N, C-alpha and C positions, 0 to 999 in steps of 0.2 A: 811339506808345505804347512804352515801354521793354520789353525782354524780361522775362518774368515766369514764375514757377512757379505752377502750379495745384495747390492742396491740396484733396483730396476726403476728407472725414471727417465721419461723422454725429454724433459726440460733439462738442458745441459747445466744451467746455473744451479737449479735446485738439486740435481744429481750430485754435483760437486760439493755443494754446501752440506748435503746429507752425509755424504761420504766423509767429509772433513769432521763433521759433528760426531759421527760414530767413532772415528779414529781417535778422538779425544779420550775414549774409554780404553785406549791401548789395545784395540782390536783391529786386525787386518781387514781392509775393505776392498772388495772388487766391485766394479759397477758396469752397467751396460744400459743402453737406451731403449731396448725393446724386449718384450717377453720372448720373442723368438731367439734373440741373442742369449737371454737368460737360460733358456732351455738347453741351448748348446753348451753353455758353461756348466750347468748342473750335470749334464751327461758326461762331461769330461773331468769333473773335479770331485774329489771325495772330501775336501777340506771345508766345504761350505756348511756352516752349522746354523745359519739363519738367513732367511730371505726377506727383504723389505721391498715391496713393490707398490707403485702407483696403480690405481685401478684403471683409469682412462688413459690408454696409450694406443698409438697406431700399430699396425702390423696385423699378422694373421690371427692373433689373440690378444686380449687385453689382460690386465693384471689379475682380475678375478678368474679368468680362464686359466691363466698360468698357475694361480694358487690351487685351483681345483685339480689340475694335472699333478702338481707337487703332492697334494694330499693323497692322490691315487698311487703315484709311483714311489714317493718317498714319504710315507705316512708319519714318520717321526720328526721330519724336518719342520721346525716352526716357521710361520709366515706372518709378517706384519703387513697388512694392507693399509694403504693410505689414500685419501682423496679429499678434495675440497668441495666437490659437487656431487658426491654419491655417499650413501650410507648403507650399512649392511644390517639386516635384522638379526636379533639374537638367534642363535641356533644354526646359522648358516655356516659357521666356521668350527673346525675342531677346537677343543679346549686349549691346545698349545698355540693357537693363532690369535691374532688381535687386530682390531681396527683402530687406527690412529687418524683422527680427523685433522685435515689441514685447515688453517695453519697451526702447526704444533709448536710447542716451546721446546727449547733445548732440554729442559728437565723432563718433559713428557717423553721425548724421543729417547733420552738416556734410560728412563725408567722402563719403557717398553722393550728396548733392546736388552738391557741388563737382566730383566726378569725372564727372558726367553733363551738366554745363552745356557749351554750345558755347564754343569759345575766342574 
């Protein structure tokens, strides 16, 4: 399976738009609506090279809790966290992770994703 980006977003329209925008970079995208579904995908897939997750989501964990779990279980996997109503203080995330404030532009999304993909 080719390397892919996992997009985690509970808003169906935004999830679809984000996946389409990332796929413009000729990158395979898989997506899901909850952090719980994302965790299941991560446990079963070795081809995910980047996770982009919304922070505020329903389910047993939100996007920040998902990111913290990723940083513990898969410490080299980069994570892009995004939110329109939350911010993260400097030093909360590992160096290879990034906070992208909503609404983001296509250029900002492409820059954030491209700079965190493996060579």
